[in-house]
C-alpha positions, 0 to 999 in steps of 0.5 A: 030809406034803403034805395035813399041811401044806395043814392049818394051824395056828391061828397059820397061819389065813393059809395056810389062807385062802389055799389055800382061795381057790386051790381055789375058783379052779381050781373056779370055772375049772373050772366057768367054762369047762365052763359056756361051752363046753357053751353054744357046743356047745348054739348051734351043734349046735342050729343046724346040726341045725334046719338041716340039718333044714330045707336039703339038704347041697348045691344045685345051682343056675345059674351065670347063673340065667334061666329055671330048670332045665328038666332037671331030671328027667335031672340028678336021675338022675345025681346019685343015681348019686354015691356017698355020695348018699341021696337027690337032689330038685327044688325051686322057691323063690320069693319071695311074699307071704301074704295072711292075715286078721290082716295081710301077711307076706312069705316064701319060697313052696318047691315040692317033689316029697314023697318026695322033700321027706322023704328029704332034709329033716326040716321036714314030718315036724316038723308041728303039725298037719294032713298032709302026704298031703293036700298030695300032691293038690289039697283041695277044688275044686281048690284045692291045699294049702299047708303052713306055718310054725307063726311064720308061721301065727300072723303072719298068723292063719292057720287049719287048713283056712282059706284064704290068698292068695299074691302073686307079686309077679314075676306074668303077663306082660301086654301092659301088663307083668308083672301080680301073680298071686293063687292060693288055697291051702288050709292043710292043715299046720303045721310048727314046727323051732324053728328061727324064721327058717324057722318065719317065713317057709317055706311049702311045695306040690307043685311043680306048685301052685309052677309054677302059681302063678308061671306057669312051665312044667316047670321048678325052681331048684334041684336038692337033695342029700342024703348019707350022710355031711355032712362031705364035702359039699365032696368031692360037689360037685367031684363032682357039678359034673363031672356036670352042666356047667360050666353049674352050680354046686354050694354046700355047707352050710358054705358058706351057713352060713359066716359062722355057723359062723365065728362060733361058732369064734371064740366059741368061741376068744375063751371059751376064752382069756377064761375061760382066765385065770381059771385063771392067776389060781388058779396065781398064788394056788397059788404065793403059797400055797406061797412063803408055806408054804416061808417057814413051814416054813424049820425044817421043811425044815431038819431033814428035810434033816438026817435025811437026807431028799434034795433031791428029796423035799422038792421033791416034797412042795410040787409034790404039795400044789399038785397036791392045790390043783388036783385039789380044785378041778378035782373041784368044778368040774366037779362043780359045772359039769355039774350046772348044764348038766344042770339049765339044759337040762333045764329050759331056765332061760335063755329067748332072744328067739326073734326075735333068736337063732333059738332059744327058750332057751340050749341046754347040750351038755356034752361029756366030751372037753372036761371031760378037757382041760379038767381036764388043763388044770387040773391041769398049770397047778396044777402048774407053780405049785409049779416055783418055790416047791419048787426054792427049798425045796431050796436052803435051809441047813441048818445056817444055819436051825438055827443059832440054834434 
């Protein structure tokens, strides 16, 4: 009976149109939420994956940077014994200028122990050209090797096996003050992580070569740590601080990217609230549809009650109508939403400016968990919209309605 009432006769075409609008409203709200959350999940997961692929879960450094970490071998050995730590290694970061044939550009030179870096980070595994093996030893003529980000190499005009001048602003200390030092490196590889900030600014060399370029002894400015569970970073960081002593401090990947992660969480909450308003509009359409249908069906309701139908059964008819609208709209919205997400991700429909967004396209990552609560919320809202008109339908007095029939 509920299904038959939704198929209005010709003289009740207005009800049929409003019913169709209600279904479309529910479908539009569900589809918009699926797509919006897929974009939010895509941005969050892709940025987090790219960031964590290039950085450690925990960084250990001096609270008051002075001469660097001199006893880093001992600290690394202690940190490796901490539970959940699967890799730890030294790193020497320094701002630098890369002078190429096209232009000079500032960036970050990272000196690493190659074996440790491969266990901690995935950056050196994403090589477009070249080999990590050539970075392990000096190239022809004793010139140290360098692996550059793809965008950095493109910007300054570097090719595989070409020579690049690395200029350190701090340089060497002379009687006349600090003098910038210039070191020559050979480009032995080019990496591409997909994260613009890293691909456009970072370059890797061995720890010894970086120390020589900066005229430093055997010191580092950070010890990087990788865990078997990145969500345990705060807890493990506290354990590491107890081992390393008061001179050193730790930072986790969550702290270093707090602003980005907070912005994505806020964006997700705002998205759910804003697009959820579409569901409220759809619920109003359902309410209007059922109110008009109750008014049109006064005579039918009166006859049913006179024949012995219970008021709970009458109420159930109109509640079932609203739920049917919600279910049909939800199924349509979910189908369209997940289909759009699939093709948009596969064919990368929406392109982005990497210099602004750090990604070359909008990633879509729909999750089935999101689909479950979106569907449940849409059906629940549709059900709530039926309560008022369904209650009105049970208040009809058959004698009054049928008096003049």
